[in-house]
Structure formats: C-alpha cells, structure tokens
C-alpha distance (Angstrom), angle and dihedral (degrees) to the residues before:
residue distance angle dihedral
M1 . . .
F2 3.83 . .
S3 3.69 117.5 .
S4 3.79 116.8 -112.2
M5 3.76 85.4 -114.6
V6 3.89 90.4 68.4
S7 3.88 102.9 79.4
S8 3.77 127.3 -150.8
Q9 3.75 89.3 -111.4
T10 3.83 91.1 56.1
L11 3.84 89.1 50.5
A12 3.78 92.4 52.4
H13 3.72 91.0 47.3
R14 3.83 91.7 50.4
L15 3.79 91.9 50.8
H16 3.77 92.6 48.1
K17 3.90 90.8 52.2
A18 3.82 90.3 46.2
V19 3.73 94.4 53.1
S20 3.76 93.4 42.7
S21 3.77 94.1 50.6
L22 3.81 92.6 48.2
L23 3.72 89.5 58.7
S24 3.74 95.5 48.3
A25 3.71 108.9 29.6
P26 3.89 114.0 30.5
I27 3.84 117.8 -169.5
K28 3.85 120.5 -116.0
G29 3.80 136.9 -157.9
Y30 3.79 100.8 35.6
T31 3.89 114.1 152.6
G32 3.76 99.5 170.5
S33 3.76 130.4 112.2
C34 3.88 98.9 -99.6
P35 3.91 104.1 117.2
F36 3.71 99.2 -142.1
L37 3.75 96.1 40.5
R38 3.86 89.7 54.9
S39 3.75 84.9 65.5
L40 3.74 90.9 60.6
S41 3.71 122.6 71.6
T42 3.83 113.7 -144.7
I43 3.75 136.5 40.4
P44 3.87 115.2 -161.2
K45 3.74 115.0 -139.7
C46 3.82 122.7 -120.2
N47 3.78 122.6 -152.9
A48 3.71 99.3 -149.7
A49 3.77 129.0 143.1
T50 3.85 113.2 -89.0
A51 3.67 127.1 -112.8
Q52 3.78 136.5 -175.2
A53 3.80 121.5 -115.0
T54 3.72 135.8 169.2
D55 3.83 123.9 -151.7
T56 3.75 114.1 -159.5
N57 3.77 123.4 -168.0
T58 3.90 108.6 -155.4
Q59 3.83 94.1 -170.3
S60 3.94 94.2 60.0
A61 3.78 141.0 20.9
K62 3.74 114.3 -44.2
T63 3.79 116.3 -103.6
T64 3.67 130.9 176.9
T65 3.80 127.3 -149.5
T66 3.72 125.6 -170.8
T67 3.86 112.0 -145.8
T68 3.71 142.1 168.4
R69 3.77 117.0 -115.8
C70 3.77 127.7 -166.5
G71 3.72 125.9 -145.0
R72 3.82 89.2 -100.8
L73 3.67 133.0 94.4
C74 3.78 111.6 -112.3
C75 3.83 129.7 -154.8
C76 3.84 98.2 -138.9
R77 3.76 124.6 60.4
E78 3.75 93.8 -157.3
L79 3.83 110.4 93.9
R80 3.72 125.8 -151.9
E81 3.91 121.8 -114.3
P82 3.81 112.7 -105.6
E83 3.82 113.4 -79.3
Q84 3.77 118.2 -138.3
T85 3.70 116.4 -134.8
N86 3.86 121.3 176.6
G87 3.79 90.1 -19.7
S88 3.84 95.0 -56.8
S89 3.67 129.3 109.1
N90 3.80 112.3 -116.2
E91 3.81 105.7 171.8
T92 3.82 117.6 -166.2
C93 3.72 133.3 -172.0
C94 3.82 121.2 -122.1
P95 3.81 102.3 -94.7
S96 3.86 97.9 -177.3
Y97 3.80 80.6 156.2
I98 3.68 130.2 -9.1
I99 3.82 109.4 -142.7
E100 3.75 100.4 -162.3
P101 3.85 141.9 -49.1
V102 3.74 109.6 -77.2
N103 3.76 126.6 -161.0
S104 3.74 113.0 -111.0
K105 3.79 91.4 -119.3
T106 3.75 91.5 58.5
F107 3.79 97.1 40.0
I108 3.81 111.7 120.4
D109 3.76 132.6 -167.2
H110 3.88 111.8 -87.7
D111 3.73 100.4 -126.4
E112 3.85 107.3 100.3
E113 3.72 99.2 15.1
S114 3.89 96.9 50.5
S115 3.82 91.0 42.8
Y116 3.87 88.9 61.7
Y117 3.74 94.3 48.4
C118 3.80 92.5 43.1
S119 3.77 92.9 56.1
M120 3.85 92.9 48.1
A121 3.84 94.9 45.7
S122 3.78 93.1 43.4
S123 3.81 91.3 55.7
M124 3.74 91.3 49.9
A125 3.65 95.9 46.0
S126 3.77 92.2 49.3
K127 3.78 90.2 57.5
Q128 3.80 89.9 47.2
Q129 3.78 90.5 53.7
Q130 3.84 91.7 48.5
Q131 3.72 90.4 51.9
Q132 3.79 93.6 48.4
Q133 3.75 91.1 51.4
Q134 3.82 91.5 51.4
L135 3.83 91.0 49.6
D136 3.87 91.0 48.6
S137 3.79 90.1 49.7
I138 3.74 91.7 50.0
E139 3.76 94.3 49.3
Q140 3.81 92.8 48.2
S141 3.83 99.4 45.7
S142 3.88 97.7 29.3
I143 3.80 90.2 -134.6
S144 3.76 112.7 -179.5
S145 3.78 121.7 -119.3
D146 3.85 89.1 -112.5
E147 3.75 92.2 54.2
L148 3.83 92.1 45.3
T149 3.85 90.0 51.6
A150 3.79 89.3 51.4
R151 3.82 89.6 53.9
A152 3.71 96.3 46.3
S153 3.77 120.9 106.6
N154 3.73 121.8 -89.8
Q155 3.77 90.9 -110.7
T156 3.72 92.9 54.9
Q157 3.76 92.1 48.6
M158 3.83 91.6 50.5
Q159 3.80 91.1 51.3
L160 3.84 91.2 51.7
Q161 3.78 90.6 47.8
Q162 3.76 90.0 50.3
Q163 3.73 92.1 50.3
Q164 3.76 90.2 49.7
Q165 3.79 93.1 48.9
Q166 3.72 90.9 50.4
Q167 3.73 91.1 49.8
R168 3.77 90.6 50.7
S169 3.73 95.6 47.0
H170 3.78 92.0 54.3
Y171 3.80 96.7 38.1
E172 3.79 92.7 108.4
D173 3.82 95.8 46.5
V174 3.75 93.3 47.9
K175 3.82 99.7 41.4
M176 3.79 103.4 29.8
G177 3.80 105.7 15.1
P178 3.96 127.0 -110.2
R179 3.74 116.8 -41.9
N180 3.82 123.1 -114.5
G181 3.79 108.3 -67.9
A182 3.81 92.8 6.2
P183 3.82 119.4 123.9
A184 3.79 114.7 -112.5
T185 3.79 115.6 -97.4
S186 3.80 113.2 -96.7
E187 3.77 121.6 -123.0
S188 3.82 92.7 -107.6
Q189 3.85 90.6 51.8
H190 3.83 90.0 50.5
N191 3.82 87.8 53.2
H192 3.73 90.8 56.4
A193 3.75 95.5 42.7
M194 3.90 96.7 49.4
P195 3.78 117.9 54.4
Q196 3.80 113.7 -117.6
K197 3.75 132.8 -154.9
R198 3.77 99.5 -99.9
S199 3.79 135.2 -161.6
I200 3.80 121.0 -92.9
A201 3.82 91.4 -119.3
T202 3.81 98.4 51.5
S203 3.84 96.6 94.3
A204 3.70 136.1 0.9
L205 3.87 91.9 -137.6
T206 3.84 99.0 39.8
S207 3.77 94.4 101.6
A208 3.86 94.0 38.3
V209 3.76 96.4 48.9
P210 3.87 117.2 46.2
Y211 3.81 116.9 -120.6
P212 3.90 102.6 -97.3
Q213 3.80 108.9 -94.1
E214 3.85 124.8 -167.3
D215 3.83 112.0 -105.8
E216 3.83 100.3 -128.4
E217 3.82 94.3 -144.6
E218 3.82 91.6 47.3
V219 3.80 91.3 49.4
D220 3.79 91.3 49.5
E221 3.84 89.8 53.1
E222 3.77 92.5 48.1
R223 3.81 90.7 49.5
G224 3.77 92.4 48.1
L225 3.82 94.0 -105.2
G226 3.72 98.9 117.8
Y227 3.79 90.9 100.2
N228 3.81 116.2 78.8
Y229 3.81 97.8 -117.7
S230 3.75 95.1 168.8
T231 3.68 93.4 59.3
R232 3.68 93.6 48.9
L233 3.77 93.0 49.6
R234 3.74 91.5 50.1
E235 3.82 90.8 51.5
L236 3.85 91.8 51.4
I237 3.86 92.4 50.7
Q238 3.75 92.1 44.6
S239 3.83 89.1 51.7
K240 3.81 89.7 56.4
K241 3.79 89.4 50.3
N242 3.79 93.8 48.1
D243 3.67 94.5 54.1
E244 3.84 93.8 42.7
T245 3.74 95.3 -115.3
Y246 3.69 99.2 109.8
R247 3.81 109.3 121.2
V248 3.82 125.3 -131.9
F249 3.79 114.2 -169.2
R250 3.73 113.0 -131.0
R251 3.76 112.6 -130.1
V252 3.85 99.2 -132.0
R253 3.74 125.1 171.0
R254 3.67 114.7 -160.0
F255 3.83 120.6 -155.4
G256 3.69 113.6 -136.1
S257 3.74 93.1 -163.3
S258 3.81 93.6 54.5
F259 3.79 106.1 31.5
P260 3.11 125.8 -152.7
H261 3.85 91.6 26.1
G262 3.77 124.8 91.5
T263 3.78 144.1 132.1
E264 3.78 136.3 -93.0
Q265 3.83 113.6 -157.0
G266 3.73 86.5 -24.2
R267 3.62 97.4 -49.0
P268 3.89 117.3 121.5
V269 3.77 111.4 -119.4
T270 3.80 141.2 168.0
I271 3.75 111.7 -125.9
W272 3.80 118.0 -133.8
C273 3.85 104.4 165.8
S274 3.84 105.6 54.6
N275 3.79 119.3 126.8
D276 3.77 89.5 -148.0
Y277 3.76 81.8 97.6
F278 3.88 97.3 176.3
G279 3.78 99.3 28.5
M280 3.78 90.3 -116.2
S281 3.79 90.7 150.0
S282 3.76 89.4 75.0
H283 3.86 97.4 35.7
P284 3.86 109.4 134.2
K285 3.82 93.5 -130.5
V286 3.76 92.4 47.3
G287 3.78 91.6 50.6
E288 3.78 91.9 47.2
A289 3.78 90.2 52.2
I290 3.78 91.0 51.7
R291 3.82 92.3 48.3
K292 3.78 92.0 52.5
A293 3.83 92.9 46.9
L294 3.86 89.5 50.4
M295 3.77 91.5 54.9
A296 3.79 93.6 42.4
Y297 3.81 103.6 40.6
G298 3.85 107.2 12.9
A299 3.83 128.6 -121.5
G300 3.77 101.7 -66.0
S301 3.76 135.8 46.2
G302 3.76 96.1 -128.8
G303 3.77 101.0 -128.6
T304 3.79 148.0 -29.0
R305 3.81 119.6 -31.9
N306 3.76 88.4 -100.1
I307 3.83 97.3 48.0
A308 3.83 112.7 49.2
G309 3.79 94.2 -53.2
N310 3.82 99.9 100.2
S311 3.71 119.6 91.9
P312 3.87 139.3 161.6
V313 3.80 89.1 -98.1
H314 3.82 91.2 60.9
E315 3.72 92.7 48.5
Q316 3.85 90.2 44.8
L317 3.82 90.7 55.2
E318 3.80 91.9 48.4
W319 3.76 90.8 51.1
E320 3.85 89.4 52.3
L321 3.71 92.0 51.3
A322 3.76 95.7 46.5
D323 3.88 87.6 50.2
L324 3.83 89.8 48.6
H325 3.84 92.8 56.6
S326 3.87 95.8 33.9
K327 3.84 90.6 -118.4
E328 3.81 130.3 138.6
A329 3.78 94.9 -119.5
A330 3.77 145.4 -3.7
L331 3.78 135.6 -155.4
L332 3.84 129.6 -147.4
F333 3.82 125.3 -134.9
S334 3.74 132.8 -178.3
S335 3.78 89.9 -107.7
C336 3.75 140.3 -7.4
Y337 3.76 90.3 -109.7
V338 3.81 87.2 61.7
A339 3.73 91.6 43.2
N340 3.82 93.1 54.7
D341 3.70 96.5 39.5
S342 3.86 96.1 46.0
T343 3.87 96.7 42.3
L344 3.74 96.7 49.7
F345 3.87 94.5 42.1
T346 3.76 90.9 48.6
L347 3.82 97.8 48.7
L348 3.87 94.0 43.0
K349 3.75 89.9 51.2
L350 3.77 96.4 44.4
I351 3.82 99.6 45.1
P352 3.77 108.5 72.9
D353 3.85 115.4 -117.9
C354 3.81 91.3 -6.9
Q355 3.80 115.6 166.7
V356 3.79 128.5 -158.0
F357 3.83 131.9 -140.0
S358 3.74 107.9 -159.6
D359 3.88 130.1 -171.4
A360 3.81 113.5 -115.7
G361 3.85 89.3 -127.6
N362 3.73 97.7 50.4
H363 3.80 120.6 138.8
A364 3.79 118.9 -98.7
S365 3.78 92.8 -109.3
M366 3.78 91.4 63.5
I367 3.86 92.2 43.7
Q368 3.81 89.8 50.2
G369 3.86 93.6 52.3
I370 3.83 91.9 47.0
R371 3.82 92.5 47.9
N372 3.81 94.1 48.0
S373 3.78 92.9 50.2
G374 3.79 92.2 61.1
A375 3.81 89.5 -139.8
K376 3.72 119.1 149.6
K377 3.78 109.8 -97.6
H378 3.71 137.5 -159.3
I379 3.88 120.7 -161.0
F380 3.80 118.4 -150.6
R381 3.80 126.9 -172.4
A382 3.77 116.5 -80.5
F383 3.86 111.8 -82.7
D384 3.73 91.0 -13.9
P385 3.93 112.6 136.9
I386 3.81 92.2 -179.2
D387 3.77 92.6 59.6
L388 3.74 90.8 43.7
E389 3.78 91.7 55.5
A390 3.75 93.0 46.8
K391 3.82 91.1 57.3
L392 3.88 95.7 41.6
K393 3.79 88.3 55.1
Q394 3.78 91.2 64.9
L395 3.82 92.1 68.8
P396 3.82 130.7 64.1
V397 3.81 114.3 -104.7
S398 3.88 88.0 -120.3
V399 3.79 92.3 63.8
P400 3.89 108.3 97.5
K401 3.90 112.1 -116.4
I402 3.80 140.1 179.1
V403 3.85 119.2 -158.0
A404 3.84 110.6 -159.1
F405 3.81 125.6 -172.3
E406 3.84 140.8 138.0
T407 3.74 128.2 -112.4
V408 3.92 97.4 -143.8
H409 3.70 118.0 27.0
S410 3.73 108.8 -136.1
M411 3.82 98.8 -144.8
T412 3.80 102.6 34.9
G413 3.82 101.0 31.5
D414 3.76 89.9 -132.8
V415 3.82 117.6 152.5
S416 3.81 123.4 -146.3
D417 3.75 128.5 -136.1
V418 3.72 93.9 -112.8
G419 3.80 97.2 -176.5
L420 3.78 97.0 51.1
M421 3.76 93.1 44.6
C422 3.71 92.0 53.4
D423 3.78 92.5 46.6
I424 3.76 91.4 53.8
A425 3.74 91.5 48.6
H426 3.78 94.3 50.7
K427 3.78 91.2 45.9
Y428 3.83 88.7 65.4
G429 3.86 96.3 39.8
A430 3.83 99.8 -99.0
L431 3.73 131.8 142.8
T432 3.80 116.5 -127.7
F433 3.82 123.6 -128.6
V434 3.83 109.3 -171.7
D435 3.87 125.4 -173.0
E436 3.79 110.9 -150.0
V437 3.85 95.0 170.8
H438 3.80 96.3 128.5
A439 3.71 93.6 39.2
V440 3.69 109.5 46.6
G441 3.80 111.3 105.2
L442 3.78 90.6 11.4
Y443 3.88 104.1 69.4
G444 3.76 135.3 37.7
E445 3.79 134.5 41.3
R446 3.76 92.4 -73.0
G447 3.77 100.6 20.7
A448 3.85 98.0 -95.6
G449 3.76 92.2 134.8
I450 3.84 141.4 -112.1
A451 3.83 91.4 -34.4
Q452 3.72 91.1 59.5
R453 3.80 92.0 45.2
D454 3.79 89.0 51.5
G455 3.83 94.8 41.9
C456 3.84 98.2 -120.9
M457 3.81 105.3 107.2
D458 3.76 90.9 125.9
K459 3.81 90.4 61.8
I460 3.82 93.3 64.8
D461 3.78 114.5 87.6
I462 3.76 95.6 -169.8
V463 3.73 125.8 14.9
S464 3.84 126.2 -172.2
G465 3.74 127.7 -158.5
T466 3.76 144.2 167.8
L467 3.75 135.1 -124.7
G468 3.85 91.7 -161.0
K469 3.68 101.7 75.1
A470 3.78 125.1 40.1
Y471 3.88 89.4 7.6
G472 3.81 91.9 55.1
N473 3.78 98.8 -135.2
C474 3.84 132.0 80.5
G475 3.78 138.0 -97.2
G476 3.80 136.4 68.1
Y477 3.75 137.5 -120.4
I478 3.83 146.1 -172.8
A479 3.85 127.3 -144.0
A480 3.77 124.7 -160.6
S481 3.78 141.6 119.1
G482 3.76 120.3 -30.6
E483 3.84 93.7 -111.8
L484 3.79 93.8 50.4
I485 3.85 93.4 46.8
D486 3.87 88.4 49.2
V487 3.76 90.8 51.9
V488 3.82 93.6 49.9
R489 3.74 91.1 44.2
S490 3.81 91.2 53.3
Y491 3.79 100.4 42.4
A492 3.89 110.7 24.9
S493 3.79 108.4 101.8
G494 3.77 90.4 -163.0
F495 3.78 87.7 64.1
I496 3.80 99.3 34.4
F497 3.72 100.0 49.7
T498 3.87 101.0 38.9
T499 3.77 127.0 94.2
S500 3.82 108.1 -108.6
L501 3.81 121.9 -112.0
P502 3.82 113.7 -78.4
P503 3.75 111.8 -98.5
T504 3.83 90.1 -120.2
V505 3.80 89.1 60.9
A506 3.86 92.4 45.4
C507 3.77 92.3 52.3
G508 3.77 93.1 43.8
A509 3.83 92.5 49.2
T510 3.83 91.1 44.5
E511 3.85 90.0 55.9
S512 3.78 92.0 45.7
V513 3.78 93.2 50.5
R514 3.77 89.5 51.5
I515 3.76 93.9 48.7
L516 3.82 93.2 50.8
K517 3.80 91.2 47.7
G518 3.83 89.2 60.5
N519 3.84 139.8 60.7
E520 3.76 93.6 -71.7
G521 3.72 91.1 56.4
R522 3.83 91.2 50.4
R523 3.83 90.9 51.0
L524 3.80 91.1 50.5
R525 3.81 92.2 49.7
Q526 3.75 92.5 51.0
Q527 3.77 93.9 47.6
Q528 3.82 90.6 48.6
Q529 3.75 93.3 52.2
S530 3.82 90.1 49.7
N531 3.79 91.7 51.3
V532 3.78 92.0 47.6
Y533 3.81 92.0 53.6
S534 3.83 89.2 49.3
M535 3.76 92.2 52.8
K536 3.77 93.1 50.3
Q537 3.71 90.7 48.7
A538 3.85 90.3 51.0
L539 3.74 92.6 48.6
T540 3.71 90.5 53.2
A541 3.69 94.7 47.6
A542 3.88 90.8 53.5
G543 3.77 92.3 48.8
L544 3.78 92.3 -118.1
P545 3.84 117.0 148.7
F546 3.88 124.6 -117.5
Y547 3.74 136.0 158.7
P548 3.86 108.6 -98.2
S549 3.89 93.1 -120.6
K550 3.80 123.6 172.2
S551 3.74 94.0 -141.7
H552 3.84 139.8 68.0
I553 3.89 89.7 -90.7
I554 3.84 112.8 93.5
P555 3.81 115.8 -171.6
I556 3.81 118.2 -159.4
P557 3.81 108.2 -158.8
V558 3.81 120.2 -138.6
G559 3.83 103.0 160.9
N560 3.76 98.7 -152.7
S561 3.90 125.9 77.1
A562 3.80 95.8 -147.5
K563 3.77 94.3 49.3
C564 3.76 92.1 41.5
T565 3.77 90.2 56.1
Q566 3.77 90.8 46.1
V567 3.76 93.1 53.2
M568 3.74 89.6 51.8
N569 3.73 92.7 51.3
D570 3.80 93.6 46.2
L571 3.87 89.4 52.8
L572 3.81 89.2 50.5
D573 3.76 89.0 56.7
L574 3.74 88.4 52.0
G575 3.82 94.9 49.8
H576 3.83 101.9 -97.5
Y577 3.84 127.2 107.7
I578 3.83 119.5 -156.6
Q579 3.82 113.6 156.4
S580 3.82 118.0 -127.9
I581 3.75 113.8 -126.0
N582 3.78 114.0 -145.6
Y583 3.81 137.7 165.9
P584 3.08 131.0 -29.4
T585 3.79 91.3 30.7
V586 3.79 86.3 55.1
P587 3.88 130.4 14.2
K588 3.71 117.6 -87.3
G589 3.83 110.9 -89.5
S590 3.83 92.3 31.8
E591 3.84 98.2 78.6
R592 3.71 112.6 150.7
L593 3.76 148.9 164.8
R594 3.82 113.0 -107.3
L595 3.75 113.6 -143.8
S596 3.83 121.0 -169.7
V597 3.84 118.8 -179.2
T598 3.75 121.7 -151.1
P599 3.79 133.0 -159.7
F600 3.86 87.9 -102.9
H601 3.79 98.7 58.2
S602 3.82 103.0 103.9
E603 3.77 126.9 -149.1
Q604 3.80 88.8 -105.9
M605 3.86 90.5 56.1
I606 3.81 90.3 47.9
N607 3.76 92.0 52.9
S608 3.70 95.2 46.6
L609 3.74 92.8 51.5
I610 3.83 92.6 49.3
E611 3.84 90.2 52.1
K612 3.75 94.3 48.5
L613 3.86 93.7 42.2
A614 3.83 91.7 53.0
T615 3.86 90.2 51.4
V616 3.82 91.5 49.7
W617 3.82 92.1 45.5
S618 3.76 93.0 53.9
R619 3.86 91.2 44.0
N620 3.83 91.2 56.9
N621 3.81 94.8 43.9
L622 3.78 94.5 -115.8
C-alpha cells in the first residue's frame, strides 16, 4: 500500500506520466514473461544499488526469487531473472516505465502500486499495438478507407455511426447557432459535434478511417437547401424591374407642426397623397392623450386581449366605435386588413354552405379572406347593383350568403349606392359586409361614413373601418350585433392570437374619434369638400385629365408605369409629392397618380401644384 506521504495528487501525476511515456517512448529488448512487456522491444538498464526481496504466492507453492531493485518506482511487479554479463551477475528490475525518482524513505514495495500501473499501461499499450498493426496492414495492402470500414467490427461501425449521428443532430447548433426557441447546445454536445484532436490510443481505426465529416451538398439537401433559392429570388426581383413595377419607397418625413408639409431626401415638399386626411396624427389633443397613456400604461399592451392585453382603454374605444356606427358592439383588430380578412374567413367557415358575393373592386384584404375560406364565390361588377341582383337570383333564398363591398373605392374614388346594395342583398337572404375604410371620419354628420351620410346605417349588418386614415392612428375594427361580434371574438384567429393595440394608440384613436364626431369634425369635413371641389375645377381649367369621382380621392390617369414613376419624380424635384400607383395595386395599363386633398391644402398650394403638374405633363408627352 502507498504511504500516507504519497498524496492522491502525486498518484494522478504519476499515472499521467506513465501513460504519456508509453505512447511516446516504448521500451525495447524485453525477454521476460510479462505479456505486455513482451510486445515491446527494449529494456533500458538502470545502475542502481541492489536490494533483496522475496515474492511469495500464497495461492501456490512458495518460490523465492532474488532480484536487483533500483531506487526507482517501477510499473510492473514482475522482475526479470538475473542477466549474465561478462560472467558477473548484474540483476536489474523490470523498468517497463520508471515513474519518477523516489527518496529511499518513501520507497514502498512494488506489489499493489505497480499492479495498478501495470494494468492501466497494459491496456493502453494493447490498443497502441492494435492500431500499429492496422496501419501496417493498410500500408502494405493499400486498402482504401471504405474497404477498411467494411471490414471493421460491428462495434466499431456502430461507434462511427453514432458519432456521425451526433454530428448531424448538432450541425445547426455548431455551425449556425441554436434555432429560435431551442436550448443552447451543451458543452458535451459541442464536443460530439465538432471533431477534436484525439489521443493515439483512442481507437485502432481512427487513423485509418477519417472522422465522419458532413457532406456539404448532402447537408444542404437534407436541410431543404438543394434548390437554388437565391437565383430564383434574383429572377423575381429582376422581373419586377424589367416591367417597371419594382417599388422604391420614398423616404418622406412629414412635419406634424406644419401639415401637409414635409421633406423627401432633404427636399421640401407638399404632400398630396397621404391617407392622414385630416392631419389628426398631429392634432394637439390626440398627442396629449397619447402622452398621458404612455405615462399611465407604458408603450405596449403586454399581450393578446385574452392574456394581459385587455384594458379599460380598449373597451372604451370599442364602445366609441359601436356608438359611432349605431351598433350593439365593436371589436378592435391590429389593422383593417386583418379585420376584413379574419371576419370574412371566420364567418364563411362557420356558417354551413355559405356563399359569398364579392364586388370586383374589393380590397385585397377582403379577397384574401374569401379565398382562404374556400367558400364558393360570385364576383359582380364594381358598384353595380343590377349585376349583383342577377347573380343573387341564381340561388335559393334559403342558401346562406354574404354580400361584401366597399363604400369608397380607394383607387377610383367611386362611391357605392349603399342603401340600394343592402336592400338587394337582404331581398335574397344575404348578410351585408360593408367596408367604410376610406369614408369613416370623412362623411356623415358624425363621421360614420357614406352610410351615415345617406341615412342607411341600419341596413349594414357588419361594417369595417380603420383608425389609420382619417383618425390618424393605426388599427382596424368591425361593428355589428352583439352576437356576431361575440362569435368573431371567440373564433377569429386573427383576433385571438394577435397582440392587442398599444394603450397609447387606443387612447389616441379614442380622442380622435371623439373630435371628429363633434363640431370640429364637421368643420374639417366641410373644408375638405370645398378644397376637393377647387382642385377638380383647377384640373379641368388646365386641361389635365382625372377620373370624375364623387369622393375626395382624385385619380390622374397616366397608363404607363415608367412614365407614371417619371412624373412622380419630376414633381418631387419641383416640390410636390404625389405617389405613382402601379400594378398590382391597379391593373397594368391603368397606372395613375392618386391625389387626395385635405382641409389644410390652401388655394395657393393648389395653384402651385396645377402649374407644376402641367409642366411635367407636357415634358413627358402625356
């Protein structure tokens, strides 16, 4: 047994040195009976003082061997028989590896200590010998790595397969980092995933068979990267550029303190195409409501309406909107696109065998909800009640139906006959879904839209609107009966799984709705209509074309995407910003400028625009 003077740290150090030396400096010339030493070739002599020792085997007949021991600690308990040199006896111990010089006071008999080292070193040397044999065999027969792998044992093959599988499973974490939501790869996993420089004694086949590496092409195919996505994406963008429909966003900075003025890339411009029709985004009372909400509730809502995202300010806004449209209830959405899409999809899915009649000029949000629902659809001509009725007649009254249309078309400025369209729909047993996005805040005694102006709000079953245009904030909503709102609230994924509007937006929108319901709203609506009339008169006097719309939206047709964009750029150089409208917003060949006049566009601004537009029109041969 070891003396108490030999610490565990010293033992570990000795073992480390023993193994390291075995792998780097094997002993040669041994002829004794130790199995592992016979595999080595040379035994160095040691010239130490001799000592007498007796090795007794209690399990067999007693035998005594006189040996020579050096003053060093040896790793093998078996001692070599005396070697005769020049007639003299020069006995040596078996120094298969000498660990380190040891003071005579701490020297201990070899029995248990050397047995431990012998077993460890023997195992490592055996592996080394097997590896050397494999390497010699490969060099002699020039066996390929694939053939050698095929001849390897099942155990070795399984080990290699496991290593490869571990490397594949952690490919993403090692090369690209953990995926969203995935736990970070542990240190041990990284060790498996990334090849390490390993000891010579780890495996007999390590040097012969390369460590399994990922084939990059195979990895790409497995990860779905075999297809050349970049090439296809570049082709798609180039196609848009070739047909002059590639969109470049103008970097416009609007000035809240001097609406409708702003800058575009540092150039001062007058803005003629904003949907912030009344400049409510910079109204002092709206801004104050937003500031108070920010201090009271913070910037975000904190979650969906069902999970921490519902507050009194959301419910207050919904009450204001229901009151605006004279409906039992209203429901907020993150945008009117989501409101239209989610509501139509949900109702068409939940009502058995429901069919939909959609206006040909409907917004993309309604088209998307109808398409996704899979319901049978019938398209009638834009704002054409006669064509609508002709199509409704083809179905029995008992078949459930929804008729969906807009009151003000955003790209033509056309206005529908809301009352007549609703009467026809109800005559044939259909619900009416009416989009008032470009009308709320702008028409009607309290700004409820065209239906309020025409006195037919009660004929609309479901009305949708936005908070992002005349009300100067963001978000969308629907208003309808309490039962219908409850169904949409309970089933529409676009409502359920979306973070609710920030309380700042809810408070700002509530204040804006209240303002436009009152006297200030009425004054703004009157001024806007007066300015729209003046603009149309000025366009006519200058001989410039425009669609004869009945709304505040004035389209100026160009008919060519490249020229339409050029006219816009030329006007920007002259201090006026009107966005060109190209495909897919409008059909090819009907490209146009979309002009929207606000209450704050003065007569001087109108005259300046007409003068510059006439110049640009002539310059581009339009």
